[in-house]
N, CA and C atoms as an extended XYZ file, in Angstrom:
342
Properties=species:S:1:pos:R:3:atomname:S:1:resname:S:1:resid:I:1 pbc="F F F"
N        -1.693        4.915      -43.132 N   MET     1
C        -0.702        4.547      -42.064 CA  MET     1
C        -0.803        5.574      -41.292 C   MET     1
N        -0.762        6.911      -41.589 N   LYS     2
C        -0.908        7.974      -40.672 CA  LYS     2
C        -2.320        7.357      -39.663 C   LYS     2
N        -3.341        7.174      -40.296 N   ARG     3
C        -4.813        6.912      -39.454 CA  ARG     3
C        -4.328        6.367      -37.995 C   ARG     3
N        -3.313        4.592      -38.407 N   CYS     4
C        -3.239        3.412      -38.047 CA  CYS     4
C        -2.469        4.239      -36.779 C   CYS     4
N        -1.524        4.888      -37.006 N   TYR     5
C        -0.567        5.980      -36.183 CA  TYR     5
C        -1.628        6.870      -34.876 C   TYR     5
N        -2.139        7.560      -35.658 N   LEU     6
C        -3.333        8.225      -34.717 CA  LEU     6
C        -4.281        7.097      -33.863 C   LEU     6
N        -4.427        6.281      -34.558 N   PHE     7
C        -6.130        5.639      -33.841 CA  PHE     7
C        -4.942        4.926      -32.662 C   PHE     7
N        -3.814        4.085      -32.679 N   LEU     8
C        -2.909        3.511      -31.178 CA  LEU     8
C        -2.566        4.770      -30.161 C   LEU     8
N        -2.519        5.639      -30.650 N   THR     9
C        -1.783        6.633      -30.328 CA  THR     9
C        -3.094        7.142      -28.796 C   THR     9
N        -4.678        7.307      -29.655 N   ALA    10
C        -5.528        7.672      -29.097 CA  ALA    10
C        -5.695        6.170      -28.022 C   ALA    10
N        -5.779        5.109      -28.228 N   ILE    11
C        -6.004        3.885      -27.260 CA  ILE    11
C        -5.121        4.207      -26.233 C   ILE    11
N        -3.818        4.229      -26.793 N   LEU    12
C        -2.642        4.800      -25.361 CA  LEU    12
C        -3.195        5.585      -24.484 C   LEU    12
N        -3.314        6.865      -24.974 N   LEU    13
C        -4.103        7.900      -24.307 CA  LEU    13
C        -5.340        7.396      -22.960 C   LEU    13
N        -5.945        6.826      -23.933 N   ILE    14
C        -6.871        6.658      -22.978 CA  ILE    14
C        -6.871        4.946      -22.022 C   ILE    14
N        -5.698        4.339      -22.319 N   VAL    15
C        -5.615        3.037      -21.550 CA  VAL    15
C        -4.764        3.753      -20.081 C   VAL    15
N        -3.584        4.953      -20.523 N   THR    16
C        -3.366        5.120      -19.772 CA  THR    16
C        -3.964        6.099      -18.771 C   THR    16
N        -4.745        6.793      -19.042 N   ALA    17
C        -5.806        7.652      -18.776 CA  ALA    17
C        -6.606        7.248      -17.549 C   ALA    17
N        -6.782        5.433      -17.452 N   CYS    18
C        -7.486        4.982      -16.751 CA  CYS    18
C        -7.080        3.867      -15.500 C   CYS    18
N        -5.915        4.621      -14.850 N   THR    19
C        -5.583        3.681      -14.408 CA  THR    19
C        -6.052        4.211      -13.109 C   THR    19
N        -6.435        2.869      -12.014 N   LYS    20
C        -7.297        3.157      -10.914 CA  LYS    20
C        -6.327        3.497       -9.910 C   LYS    20
N        -5.187        2.523       -9.864 N   ASP    21
C        -4.226        3.258       -8.779 CA  ASP    21
C        -3.525        4.550       -8.380 C   ASP    21
N        -4.095        5.393       -9.136 N   GLU    22
C        -3.187        6.511       -8.624 CA  GLU    22
C        -3.711        6.825       -7.181 C   GLU    22
N        -2.861        7.686       -6.642 N   ALA    23
C        -3.141        8.287       -5.222 CA  ALA    23
C        -4.262        9.491       -5.532 C   ALA    23
N        -4.853        9.509       -4.615 N   PRO    24
C        -5.966       11.024       -4.763 CA  PRO    24
C        -5.652       11.870       -4.226 C   PRO    24
N        -5.568       13.212       -4.347 N   THR    25
C        -4.458       14.534       -4.447 CA  THR    25
C        -4.881       14.672       -2.948 C   THR    25
N        -5.599       14.456       -1.924 N   ASP    26
C        -5.104       14.445       -0.430 CA  ASP    26
C        -4.774       13.384       -0.054 C   ASP    26
N        -4.239       12.465       -0.534 N   THR    27
C        -3.098       11.923        0.105 CA  THR    27
C        -1.701       11.764        0.459 C   THR    27
N        -0.624       12.043        1.570 N   SER    28
C         0.468       12.513        1.890 CA  SER    28
C         1.285       11.625        0.452 C   SER    28
N         2.205       12.394        0.460 N   GLU    29
C         3.683       11.987       -0.733 CA  GLU    29
C         4.098       11.025        0.281 C   GLU    29
N         4.357       11.048        1.741 N   CYS    30
C         4.511        9.553        2.070 CA  CYS    30
C         4.365        8.884        1.681 C   CYS    30
N         2.601        8.323        2.364 N   VAL    31
C         2.151        7.032        2.022 CA  VAL    31
C         2.320        6.811        0.582 C   VAL    31
N         1.880        7.216       -0.265 N   VAL    32
C         2.680        6.832       -1.770 CA  VAL    32
C         3.774        6.771       -1.372 C   VAL    32
N         4.734        6.948       -1.239 N   ARG    33
C         5.982        6.185       -1.515 CA  ARG    33
C         6.325        4.839       -0.385 C   ARG    33
N         5.790        5.078        0.560 N   MET    34
C         5.425        3.570        1.324 CA  MET    34
C         4.815        2.626        0.418 C   MET    34
N         3.797        3.530       -0.077 N   LYS    35
C         3.162        1.773       -1.225 CA  LYS    35
C         3.744        1.530       -1.904 C   LYS    35
N         4.852        2.636       -2.631 N   GLU    36
C         5.416        1.921       -3.626 CA  GLU    36
C         6.556        1.169       -3.165 C   GLU    36
N         7.353        1.619       -1.631 N   LEU    37
C         8.298        0.658       -1.457 CA  LEU    37
C         7.422       -0.494       -1.380 C   LEU    37
N         6.343       -0.848       -0.881 N   TYR    38
C         6.170       -2.237       -0.569 CA  TYR    38
C         5.398       -3.084       -1.374 C   TYR    38
N         5.150       -2.544       -2.482 N   LYS    39
C         4.170       -2.561       -4.016 CA  LYS    39
C         4.326       -4.457       -4.116 C   LYS    39
N         5.991       -4.810       -3.553 N   ALA    40
C         6.076       -6.254       -4.587 CA  ALA    40
C         4.949       -7.724       -3.246 C   ALA    40
N         4.790       -6.931       -1.926 N   GLU    41
C         4.310       -7.494       -0.730 CA  GLU    41
C         2.577       -6.944       -0.743 C   GLU    41
N         2.434       -6.096       -1.259 N   LEU    42
C         1.051       -5.952       -1.515 CA  LEU    42
C        -0.093       -6.869       -2.175 C   LEU    42
N        -0.469       -7.726       -1.682 N   LYS    43
C        -1.608       -8.831       -2.604 CA  LYS    43
C        -2.891       -8.736       -1.991 C   LYS    43
N        -3.553       -9.095       -3.090 N   CYS    44
C        -4.930       -9.370       -2.617 CA  CYS    44
C        -5.479      -10.703       -3.490 C   CYS    44
N        -5.449      -11.813       -2.334 N   THR    45
C        -5.773      -12.988       -2.836 CA  THR    45
C        -7.564      -13.286       -2.796 C   THR    45
N        -8.185      -12.601       -2.151 N   LYS    46
C        -9.545      -12.586       -2.093 CA  LYS    46
C        -9.577      -11.952       -0.868 C   LYS    46
N       -10.373      -10.681       -1.203 N   LYS    47
C       -11.340       -9.643       -0.716 CA  LYS    47
C       -11.509      -10.292        0.598 C   LYS    47
N       -11.153       -9.541        2.250 N   ASP    48
C       -12.001       -9.937        3.413 CA  ASP    48
C       -11.194      -11.703        3.498 C   ASP    48
N       -10.727      -12.716        2.919 N   ALA    49
C       -10.101      -13.857        3.138 CA  ALA    49
C        -9.042      -13.768        3.447 C   ALA    49
N        -8.047      -13.253        2.462 N   MET    50
C        -6.644      -13.071        2.303 CA  MET    50
C        -6.138      -12.232        1.286 C   MET    50
N        -5.720      -11.271        2.327 N   GLU    51
C        -4.806       -9.647        2.031 CA  GLU    51
C        -4.206       -9.673        2.647 C   GLU    51
N        -3.174       -8.643        2.062 N   VAL    52
C        -1.837       -8.140        2.554 CA  VAL    52
C        -2.071       -6.869        2.118 C   VAL    52
N        -2.263       -5.622        3.337 N   ASN    53
C        -2.367       -4.388        2.970 CA  ASN    53
C        -1.581       -3.245        3.969 C   ASN    53
N        -1.509       -2.325        3.821 N   LEU    54
C        -0.361       -1.043        4.160 CA  LEU    54
C        -0.846       -0.799        5.553 C   LEU    54
N        -0.308       -0.302        6.549 N   TYR    55
C        -0.657        0.356        7.932 CA  TYR    55
C         0.205        1.462        8.454 C   TYR    55
N        -0.368        1.791        8.939 N   SER    56
C         0.257        2.613        9.825 CA  SER    56
C         0.770        2.431       11.459 C   SER    56
N         1.392        3.043       12.158 N   GLY    57
C         0.919        2.790       13.593 CA  GLY    57
C         2.167        3.510       14.252 C   GLY    57
N         2.105        3.873       15.889 N   LEU    58
C         3.157        4.541       16.212 CA  LEU    58
C         3.987        3.458       17.294 C   LEU    58
N         4.972        3.952       17.325 N   TYR    59
C         6.035        2.970       17.560 CA  TYR    59
C         7.323        3.596       18.235 C   TYR    59
N         7.191        3.434       19.953 N   LYS    60
C         8.703        4.349       20.341 CA  LYS    60
C         8.238        5.826       19.878 C   LYS    60
N         7.022        6.467       19.928 N   ASN    61
C         6.539        7.915       19.314 CA  ASN    61
C         7.341        8.113       17.964 C   ASN    61
N         6.994        7.046       17.325 N   GLU    62
C         7.620        7.382       16.004 CA  GLU    62
C         6.554        6.532       14.807 C   GLU    62
N         6.090        7.111       13.706 N   LEU    63
C         5.128        6.701       12.722 CA  LEU    63
C         5.979        6.103       11.786 C   LEU    63
N         5.410        4.672       12.244 N   VAL    64
C         6.408        3.894       11.217 CA  VAL    64
C         4.995        3.359       10.192 C   VAL    64
N         5.303        3.068        9.103 N   TYR    65
C         4.008        1.972        7.946 CA  TYR    65
C         5.299        0.641        8.138 C   TYR    65
N         4.484       -0.302        7.474 N   PHE    66
C         4.360       -1.975        7.791 CA  PHE    66
C         3.217       -2.538        7.193 C   PHE    66
N         3.226       -3.762        6.113 N   THR    67
C         2.424       -4.770        5.756 CA  THR    67
C         1.782       -5.151        6.760 C   THR    67
N         0.397       -6.338        6.650 N   MET    68
C         0.057       -7.264        7.346 CA  MET    68
C        -0.580       -8.307        6.461 C   MET    68
N        -0.595       -9.289        6.958 N   THR    69
C        -1.851       -9.880        6.426 CA  THR    69
C        -2.827      -10.294        6.939 C   THR    69
N        -3.930      -10.071        6.346 N   MET    70
C        -5.379       -9.836        7.310 CA  MET    70
C        -6.334      -11.218        6.195 C   MET    70
N        -6.008      -12.096        7.004 N   CYS    71
C        -6.465      -13.397        6.869 CA  CYS    71
C        -6.736      -14.333        8.082 C   CYS    71
N        -8.362      -14.251        8.445 N   PRO    72
C        -8.900      -14.488        9.533 CA  PRO    72
C        -8.989      -15.877        9.952 C   PRO    72
N        -8.498      -16.784        8.831 N   ASN    73
C        -8.774      -18.319        8.964 CA  ASN    73
C        -6.735      -18.820        8.628 C   ASN    73
N        -5.868      -17.824        8.972 N   CYS    74
C        -4.362      -18.530        9.139 CA  CYS    74
C        -3.906      -17.764       10.428 C   CYS    74
N        -2.768      -18.578       10.197 N   ASN    75
C        -2.143      -18.401       12.127 CA  ASN    75
C        -1.009      -17.602       11.649 C   ASN    75
N        -1.393      -16.037       11.416 N   THR    76
C         0.047      -15.270       10.862 CA  THR    76
C         0.930      -14.569       11.754 C   THR    76
N         2.364      -14.611       11.406 N   VAL    77
C         3.165      -13.683       12.650 CA  VAL    77
C         3.395      -12.056       12.300 C   VAL    77
N         2.746      -11.431       13.004 N   PRO    78
C         2.739       -9.894       12.950 CA  PRO    78
C         4.406       -9.637       12.215 C   PRO    78
N         4.057       -8.600       11.575 N   PRO    79
C         5.068       -7.562       11.632 CA  PRO    79
C         6.462       -7.344       11.632 C   PRO    79
N         7.703       -7.656       11.483 N   SER    80
C         9.242       -7.814       12.375 CA  SER    80
C         9.209       -6.513       12.411 C   SER    80
N         8.931       -5.444       11.300 N   SER    81
C         9.684       -4.021       11.033 CA  SER    81
C         8.851       -3.119       10.480 C   SER    81
N         9.288       -2.144        9.759 N   GLY    82
C         8.469       -1.005        9.670 CA  GLY    82
C         9.380        0.234        9.048 C   GLY    82
N         8.814        1.239        8.010 N   TYR    83
C        10.306        1.764        7.629 CA  TYR    83
C         9.204        3.576        8.202 C   TYR    83
N         9.930        4.313        8.464 N   THR    84
C         9.483        5.986        8.828 CA  THR    84
C         9.668        6.296        7.379 C   THR    84
N         8.933        7.623        7.307 N   CYS    85
C         8.564        8.624        6.166 CA  CYS    85
C        10.142        8.773        5.460 C   CYS    85
N        11.075        8.713        6.131 N   GLY    86
C        12.422        9.091        6.343 CA  GLY    86
C        13.051        7.806        5.674 C   GLY    86
N        12.460        6.775        5.394 N   ASN    87
C        13.086        5.283        4.860 CA  ASN    87
C        13.942        4.875        5.919 C   ASN    87
N        14.033        5.172        7.139 N   LYS    88
C        14.755        4.781        8.023 CA  LYS    88
C        14.161        3.536        8.351 C   LYS    88
N        14.717        2.469        8.180 N   LYS    89
C        14.219        0.934        9.115 CA  LYS    89
C        14.475        0.830       10.430 C   LYS    89
N        13.013        0.465       10.942 N   VAL    90
C        12.613        0.181       12.608 CA  VAL    90
C        12.048       -1.130       12.641 C   VAL    90
N        13.157       -1.764       13.428 N   ASP    91
C        12.894       -3.064       13.985 CA  ASP    91
C        11.482       -2.918       15.679 C   ASP    91
N        10.574       -4.214       15.452 N   PHE    92
C         9.908       -3.700       16.050 CA  PHE    92
C        10.305       -5.020       17.255 C   PHE    92
N        10.843       -4.475       18.068 N   ASN    93
C        11.022       -5.568       19.907 CA  ASN    93
C        10.053       -6.216       20.024 C   ASN    93
N         8.765       -5.376       20.275 N   ASN    94
C         7.494       -6.401       20.164 CA  ASN    94
C         6.295       -5.647       19.779 C   ASN    94
N         5.477       -6.236       18.685 N   PHE    95
C         4.627       -5.478       17.694 CA  PHE    95
C         3.523       -5.349       18.811 C   PHE    95
N         3.397       -5.686       20.224 N   GLY    96
C         2.127       -5.422       21.092 CA  GLY    96
C         2.867       -3.808       21.496 C   GLY    96
N         3.764       -3.776       21.085 N   ASN    97
C         3.761       -1.869       21.120 CA  ASN    97
C         3.537       -0.979       20.371 C   ASN    97
N         2.930       -1.247       19.512 N   VAL    98
C         2.685       -0.676       18.162 CA  VAL    98
C         1.215       -0.421       18.539 C   VAL    98
N         1.440        0.707       18.942 N   SER    99
C        -0.094        1.476       19.019 CA  SER    99
C        -0.806        2.444       17.356 C   SER    99
N        -2.464        2.796       17.861 N   ASP   100
C        -2.767        3.645       16.907 CA  ASP   100
C        -2.485        3.075       15.398 C   ASP   100
N        -2.999        1.748       15.331 N   ILE   101
C        -2.595        1.228       14.285 CA  ILE   101
C        -3.474        1.470       12.833 C   ILE   101
N        -4.016        1.777       11.876 N   LYS   102
C        -4.357        2.255       10.789 CA  LYS   102
C        -3.631        1.810        9.646 C   LYS   102
N        -5.339        1.374        8.610 N   GLN   103
C        -4.989        0.612        7.375 CA  GLN   103
C        -4.830        2.491        6.828 C   GLN   103
N        -3.631        2.244        6.014 N   VAL   104
C        -3.519        3.462        4.437 CA  VAL   104
C        -3.894        2.599        3.003 C   VAL   104
N        -3.390        1.986        2.777 N   TYR   105
C        -3.793        0.819        1.819 CA  TYR   105
C        -4.302       -0.133        1.629 C   TYR   105
N        -5.302       -0.241        1.055 N   ASN   106
C        -6.283       -1.389        0.738 CA  ASN   106
C        -5.306       -2.170       -0.780 C   ASN   106
N        -4.953       -3.896       -0.887 N   SER   107
C        -4.416       -3.916       -1.623 CA  SER   107
C        -5.639       -4.712       -2.793 C   SER   107
N        -7.196       -4.905       -2.284 N   CYS   108
C        -7.705       -5.457       -2.901 CA  CYS   108
C        -8.631       -4.399       -3.708 C   CYS   108
N        -9.011       -3.291       -3.035 N   THR   109
C        -9.888       -1.872       -3.357 CA  THR   109
C        -8.541       -1.072       -4.325 C   THR   109
N        -7.438       -1.318       -3.949 N   LYS   110
C        -6.437       -0.412       -4.658 CA  LYS   110
C        -6.764        0.876       -4.265 C   LYS   110
N        -7.267        0.982       -3.035 N   GLU   111
C        -7.664        2.620       -2.600 CA  GLU   111
C        -7.014        3.194       -1.435 C   GLU   111
N        -5.952        3.944       -1.403 N   PHE   112
C        -5.854        5.076       -0.258 CA  PHE   112
C        -7.182        5.001        0.946 C   PHE   112
N        -6.549        4.728        2.517 N   THR   113
C        -7.809        4.870        3.341 CA  THR   113
C        -7.342        6.102        4.052 C   THR   113
N        -6.096        6.774        4.041 N   GLU   114
C        -5.664        7.754        4.397 CA  GLU   114
C        -6.078        9.247        4.221 C   GLU   114
């Protein structure tokens, strides 16, 4: 019985040590929090065909984070709001005014890109 517990403990340690979704050490704490905030929305149906990723951009001189659907064959609506690092919700009156848009997390590769 003691061996069984030791074996199960070893398997548990191996499985928990192999999570690919961990943030690299050079990723900001804010980006990691934003990924967690939007985790229910971040989805990958098919890479380069239908994915919802996390982006950052400047809106009225404020850095905001939001999700966008990347689907070349879909007629998608741009995001209507985002969040700052201080968890303040920012409504976009006109998404065309969001500048310097950068992907910060890819839901298909599960990698931070910032």
